[in-house]
C-alpha positions, 0 to 999 in steps of 0.5 A: 506522543510519537509521530510519522516522522519519528517512525520514518526514523526508527524505520531508516535505520532497521535491521530487523530482517535481512533485506536491510542488508541490499538495500540502497533506501528504505522506502517508508511511503510518500505523500500526504500524511493526513490523506483520507486515502492511502494506497498499500503495495508489496515492496520496493523494485529497484528504481523505487530502491534508488530513490527511496521512493515507493511506486516511481518506476512503469508501476508508479506511473501507471498508478499516477495516470488511473488515480487522476482517469478515475479520481481526479487527484494527484499522487501529492493527495494520497499517501502511498506505503509498501508492506516492506520496506526494503527492496527484496534482491531480484525483485522475488516475493517477500517472505513470511518473516520480512512482512512480519518484521515490517509489519508494526511499520505498516501498522503505525503508519495506518495508525497516525495517517487514519485513512478513511480508505486503503486501496491494497495492491496485489496480494500480500499487502491483501492478505496482510490487512485483511488477514487472510489467505485467499488470493486478490482475484477472489477478494477484489471485487467489494470492499472489506473493513479493516479491524486490525487493533493497533497500537492498543487502539482498534480502528473503527469500522469506519476504514474500508480496504478495497483490494486491487491487483498490482500495477505491475500485474496489469502491466504484465497482462498487457497494460488493459483489458480485465486486469485494467478494468478490474483496477479501473472498477476497485479505485472508482470502488475507493471513490464511493467509499471516500464519499461514504466516510465523509458523511 
């Protein structure tokens, strides 16, 4: 059986898309590999590329803060990953071909970690995991079943996806107001679904 470490080793030498040529580090994921709560963002930024860990810059500090304030837990109790594992040049949006190249890694992460709730941070992760073209502003505010077929297995209805704003969007919006309130409300929603899933 393939374990998460083997998938990470495979990703560390990946050359499936042009992003590999410009990376410093593959940013695979970090946290509790048996976590009930998983976060999926867009892709690594400069700080993440340098350190090889997702959400270590300003967005990561905000995520850590609201995790503690709304759920009472630290990042060591969740698993954090991204849609693409290598930094897009200039922090541009990942191209569809790059998302498609990394998709098998993310799906294997989800299959092996078996979270009960996946919080998608921003448009790219949300659209990918919900197989939707709708934007985050239309999709956030509720939870959706995750029903993606992964490696021949279909995830059960107990896995819920809770879309929310990317922390970088919250920061660009001033770090308060409607965007911050939405992020907080969605984390409370994730916490509620974690409680339901535990029953």
